[in-house]
N, C-alpha and C positions, 0 to 999 in steps of 0.2 A: 480482530484484525484491523487494518487501517481503514479510516473513514474516507469514503470516496464518493464523488458526485457526478462523474462523467456518465453519460448515457449513450445509446447507439440506435441506429435505425437501418434496416435493410428490407428489401422487398420480400414478402412472404409467399410461400408456395411456388418458387421459381424453378422452372425446368428449361434447360437449353443445352444444345450440343451434346446430348447424351448424359448430362449431369443433372442430378436431382438435389434439391435443397433439403437437408435433414436438420431438424432442430431437437435438441435434448434440453429439458429444463429440470430443475430440482432445487433442493435446499441443502446447504452444507456450510460449515464454518459460521453459523449464525446468520446466514444471508442467502439470497437466491443466486442461482447460477443459470447460465444459458450457453450452450455450445451449438453453434450453427456452422455447418460445413456443406460443401458441394462435392459430390462424388457419384460414381456409377452404382454404388450399393451402400447399404448402411453398415459399413465395416466398423464403425465406432458405436458402442452401445451405452445405454444409460448405466447398466451394471458396471461396465468398465470405468466410466467416469466416477460413479459413486465409490468404487473400490479405491481408486487413486486418491480421492479426497479424504476417504476414511483413513487411509494409511498415513497421510500427512497430518491429519488430526491426532492420530495415536502417537505421533512423534512430537508435535509442537503446539498443541492446543492447551491453553491454560484452563479451558472449560471442560476438558476431558480429564476426570480425576485419575485415570490410569495412564495418562500420556507420559512419554519419556521426559518432557520438560518439567512436568510436575514431580516426577521422581527425582530429577536433578535438584529442583528447587527445595524439595523437602528433605533431602538427604544431608547427613553430616560427613559423608565421604567426599574426597577431593577429586577423584578421577573417574570418568565415565566413558564407556563405549557409546558412540553415537552412530545412528544409522545414516544412510546416504543422504536422505532429505535434510536432516539436521546438519550434517557436515557442510553441505553446499550453502545452506542459509548462514551458518556461522562464518564460513570463509568469505562470503560476499559482505557480511556485516562488518567484519574486520576491515575490509577494503574501504567501505563507505565511511566507517568510523574514522579512519586515517585521513581520507580525502576531505571530510567535513570538519577536521580538527576537533573531533570529539563531540560534535553536536548530535550525531547519530550514535546511540548507545543502547545495546540490548540488555544491559544490566539494570535498567530503570524500574524493574518490576516492583521493588519496595516503594518507590515514589508513586508509581501509577496506582498502586493499591491505596497508598496513604491519601491520595487526592480523590479517591472514589471512582476510579476508572478500571479497577481490577474486578475479579470475580466476586468479591465480597462488598456489600453495600456499606457506606459509612454514615454516621449521624452528624458529623461536624468536620470542618476543614482542619488540618493539622496546625499546630503552633510551631514556632521556630525550633524548639527543642526536639520535637518529633521529626522535623525535616532533617536536622543535623544528624540525628541518630540513623535515619535511613541512608543519608549520604555516605556514611561510613562503609556501607555495603555496596556502593555504586561505583562503577568504573571498569571499562574493558581492559584496563591494565591489570585487573584482578583475575582474569581468565586467560588461558592459553589453549590453542588448538594444535595438538601434536599428533600427526598421522590421523587415525580414526578415533582419537580420544580427546575429550574436553577435560581440562584441568582447572579446578577452582583453587586459586591461590589464597583466596579469602573465603572461608566456608559459609559465611552468611550471604554470599552473592546469590541473587535470584535472577533468572532470565525472563524476558518478555520479548518475543520476536513478532508480535502483532504488527509492527510497523514495516514488515518486509515479507512475512510468510504468505500473505494472501497473493501478493504479486508473484512469488515463487510458485504457488499453486497454479496460477494461470499459465505460467511457462511450462510446468509439467504437463498440463492438459494439452497445450499447444504442441509440445514435443511428441505426445502420444498420437495426436492426429497426424503429424508429419511422418511418424514411424509407420503409419498405415498408407502412406503415399498421398495424403490429402494436402493440397497446396493452396486451397481457397477456403478460408474459415474465419470465424470470429469466436473467440472465447471470452466470456464475461463472468466475473465472480464479484459480487458486491460492488458493481460499478467499475471494477478494474478490468481493463481490456487488453487483448492482444489479437491482432488481425494479420492475415496474409491474403493477398488477392492478386489481381482484381477479381470482381465477381465474374461469372461466366459471360456477361454481356460486355465486359471490358471496362466497366465503371469501377471506381475505387469504393471501398467501404466508407460510409459516412457516419461520423460520430458527433452527436450533439453535445456541447459543453454547457453544463449547468453552472449558473452563478447565482449568488444570493442577491436578494432585492428586498425592498421594504425597509421601514424605519428600524426594525429590530433584526433585520436579516433573516426573518422567519420564512420568507418565500423564496422560491427558486424560479429562474427563467432560463430559457435557452436562447441566447442571442448569437451564438457562433456555431458553425458546423465545420468539423475537420474532414478532410478527404485523405484517407490513409490507405496506402497499398501494402505496407508492411511495417510492423512495429507495435509498440504498446503505449497506452495512454492511461494514466491514473490521476486522480485529483485528491488533494488533502484540503480540509477546510476546518475553520474554527467555529463555524456558524451552526453546525449540526450536532456535534458531539461535545457537550459542555455541561457543567453543573452551575447552579446559581443559588447563592445564599443572600437574600435581601437584594441589594444592588450589586453585589459582587458576582461577576461571571468568570468562571474558570475554564480554560481550554484544556483538552486532553493531551496537548503537546507539552511535555514536561522537559525542562532544562536539566540535563544530567549533571551540570556543573554547579548550579545554584540550589537545585531541589524544588524550585517553584515553576509553575506553568509559564510558558512563554507568553508575553504580552506585547506583540508586535502589530504593526499596521496592516499586515497581510491578512486577508480574509480567506482567500483560497488560492491554491496553486495547482495548475494542471500541467503535468509533465508528459512529454513525448520522449520515448527512448526506444532502443532496439528490442529490449525485452522488458517484461513487467516487473521482474525483481529489481531491476535498476530504477525504473520509474517509481515504484512503490517506496523504495528506500530513500530516494532523493526528494520526494514530495514532502516528507516530514522535515528534512533538512531546510528546505526553502521556507517553510512556515516559521522558522526561527529567525529569519532575516528581515531587514527592511527591503522594500520593493526594489530600489536601485541596486542594493547589494546582491539580491537574488538574481537579477538579470545579468549583472557583471559576472557572478559566479558561474552561471550556466553558459554564458558566451565564451568562457575559457575552456569549455569542454565540448568536444566534437560529438559526443554521443547523447547529448541532451538538448531539449528545447523546452521553454516554459511560457505559460500565460499566467500572470499574477494579477489578482484582483485585490485592491487594497483601499484603505481609507486614508485620505490625505490629512494634512494638519488642520484643515478647515472642516473636516468631517465628511467630505464628499467621497463617494465611492468611484474609484477610477481603476484603470487597468494598464498594464504595460507588459511587454513580452520580449523574449530573446530575439536575436537577429533572424533566426530561421523559422520561428513559429508561424509568422504570417503566411509563409509559403504552404503551410499545411491547411490553411483555411479555405473553405469553399467560396467561390466567387458568386454563387447564386443560391 
């Protein structure tokens, strides 16, 4: 799933006004998760959380050999029934694909694997012939979503929804909490967050924003803290998930139009949105842009804010943000 760097902090063992703080932790989708909520009783259980995440994995995980997405990718058939989870992710993917003018594309699976970021390890980076061969199977114009069915108009198309499915998973967990009447919570999966508050003492949830530091961007520091009463925060970065061959460093963000990894000045992008599926989808889009382009792109959309960390023409690490992002930062 998507590479994320945001972190969070709340008070532990808090009890106030008849509400108790409950925390559930576990491991799913190749990463850790934590669900924290305030309620009068423990109406949300670890078994329920694990069941929800297992159902999503059985639908969209490339690392589950029996998942629906692997069935679709490995089949020569052209039409498939999709479950509710897959349908919602596909529908949102088409929307973000259109809004990003094709930068966001879930048919990049052949390219992701070719560059070494798929389930199978590689021994060398691809040459131009291999890239062009993979590109022939890439493009969301090659798939259609009709009712509850996915149609592959090009049978070699393979899907990879890792750039959006983890955010979707966070939203599903948040919706489960709200179905139980819980209105004060924090859901975190692999660093991707959705919160609703405030906490029982009236203070907002506080989220620490990680950013890379050091000469090789190998270290992370927390220099900013967000105060969020409701919404989602995700972070994409090129400094954690990459491959290196001699002096060549390759990012896991792949350009679906050229077939090659993006090589932009942006080091990380932290997105705030109303829900995690939106933040998760768009943080990958932002990584494909220049810093000023990214801020202009987000400023045109009412449902997004962004903090971009980038390297300028002189090699210095700087940051810039959308018009509304600073209002989310803590003043202390």
